[in-house]
KEFI-573969 format. One record per residue (C-alpha): residue number from 1; x, y, z. Coordinates in nm, 3 decimals, m for minus. Example, Ala and Ser with C-alpha at 12.3 -4.5 7.8 and 13.67 -1.06 7.14 Angstrom:
<rs>
<r><milum>1</milum><c1>1.230</c1><c2>m0.450</c2><c3>0.780</c3></r>
<r><milum>2</milum><c1>1.367</c1><c2>m0.106</c2><c3>0.714</c3></r>
</rs>
This chain:
<rs>
<r><milum>1</milum><c1>m0.286</c1><c2>0.142</c2><c3>2.398</c3></r>
<r><milum>2</milum><c1>m0.311</c1><c2>m0.248</c2><c3>2.376</c3></r>
<r><milum>3</milum><c1>m0.271</c1><c2>m0.453</c2><c3>2.074</c3></r>
<r><milum>4</milum><c1>m0.637</c1><c2>m0.525</c2><c3>2.068</c3></r>
<r><milum>5</milum><c1>m0.707</c1><c2>m0.142</c2><c3>2.044</c3></r>
<r><milum>6</milum><c1>m0.449</c1><c2>m0.085</c2><c3>1.786</c3></r>
<r><milum>7</milum><c1>m0.581</c1><c2>m0.372</c2><c3>1.561</c3></r>
<r><milum>8</milum><c1>m0.949</c1><c2>m0.232</c2><c3>1.606</c3></r>
<r><milum>9</milum><c1>m0.841</c1><c2>0.111</c2><c3>1.504</c3></r>
<r><milum>10</milum><c1>m0.655</c1><c2>0.001</c2><c3>1.218</c3></r>
<r><milum>11</milum><c1>m0.960</c1><c2>m0.177</c2><c3>1.081</c3></r>
<r><milum>12</milum><c1>m1.173</c1><c2>0.123</c2><c3>1.097</c3></r>
<r><milum>13</milum><c1>m0.933</c1><c2>0.340</c2><c3>0.883</c3></r>
<r><milum>14</milum><c1>m0.918</c1><c2>0.332</c2><c3>0.507</c3></r>
<r><milum>15</milum><c1>m0.585</c1><c2>0.190</c2><c3>0.374</c3></r>
<r><milum>16</milum><c1>m0.335</c1><c2>0.427</c2><c3>0.242</c3></r>
<r><milum>17</milum><c1>m0.294</c1><c2>0.266</c2><c3>m0.099</c3></r>
<r><milum>18</milum><c1>m0.284</c1><c2>0.563</c2><c3>m0.335</c3></r>
<r><milum>19</milum><c1>0.066</c1><c2>0.474</c2><c3>m0.429</c3></r>
<r><milum>20</milum><c1>m0.072</c1><c2>0.160</c2><c3>m0.594</c3></r>
<r><milum>21</milum><c1>m0.358</c1><c2>0.332</c2><c3>m0.801</c3></r>
<r><milum>22</milum><c1>m0.177</c1><c2>0.291</c2><c3>m1.134</c3></r>
<r><milum>23</milum><c1>m0.099</c1><c2>m0.076</c2><c3>m1.092</c3></r>
<r><milum>24</milum><c1>m0.310</c1><c2>m0.317</c2><c3>m1.299</c3></r>
<r><milum>25</milum><c1>m0.537</c1><c2>m0.553</c2><c3>m1.101</c3></r>
<r><milum>26</milum><c1>m0.367</c1><c2>m0.886</c2><c3>m1.084</c3></r>
<r><milum>27</milum><c1>m0.012</c1><c2>m0.755</c2><c3>m1.095</c3></r>
<r><milum>28</milum><c1>0.251</c1><c2>m0.955</c2><c3>m0.935</c3></r>
<r><milum>29</milum><c1>0.529</c1><c2>m0.869</c2><c3>m0.683</c3></r>
<r><milum>30</milum><c1>0.773</c1><c2>m0.786</c2><c3>m0.961</c3></r>
<r><milum>31</milum><c1>0.536</c1><c2>m0.541</c2><c3>m1.125</c3></r>
<r><milum>32</milum><c1>0.448</c1><c2>m0.372</c2><c3>m0.804</c3></r>
<r><milum>33</milum><c1>0.817</c1><c2>m0.353</c2><c3>m0.709</c3></r>
<r><milum>34</milum><c1>0.895</c1><c2>m0.192</c2><c3>m1.048</c3></r>
<r><milum>35</milum><c1>0.612</c1><c2>0.059</c2><c3>m1.019</c3></r>
<r><milum>36</milum><c1>0.722</c1><c2>0.168</c2><c3>m0.662</c3></r>
<r><milum>37</milum><c1>1.081</c1><c2>0.197</c2><c3>m0.773</c3></r>
<r><milum>38</milum><c1>0.991</c1><c2>0.414</c2><c3>m1.073</c3></r>
<r><milum>39</milum><c1>0.799</c1><c2>0.644</c2><c3>m0.840</c3></r>
<r><milum>40</milum><c1>1.095</c1><c2>0.668</c2><c3>m0.596</c3></r>
<r><milum>41</milum><c1>1.321</c1><c2>0.760</c2><c3>m0.891</c3></r>
<r><milum>42</milum><c1>1.079</c1><c2>1.035</c2><c3>m0.991</c3></r>
<r><milum>43</milum><c1>1.086</c1><c2>1.191</c2><c3>m0.646</c3></r>
</rs>
């Protein structure tokens, strides 16, 4: 597979962003990091 094919395939797929569903729109890097860290602690 070439890079062009890999890029094209990635554009056709839905992003896997379910782990960000509870983050408010406009959240910054710190808020996102804290949210992901809390999720890891729960697992």
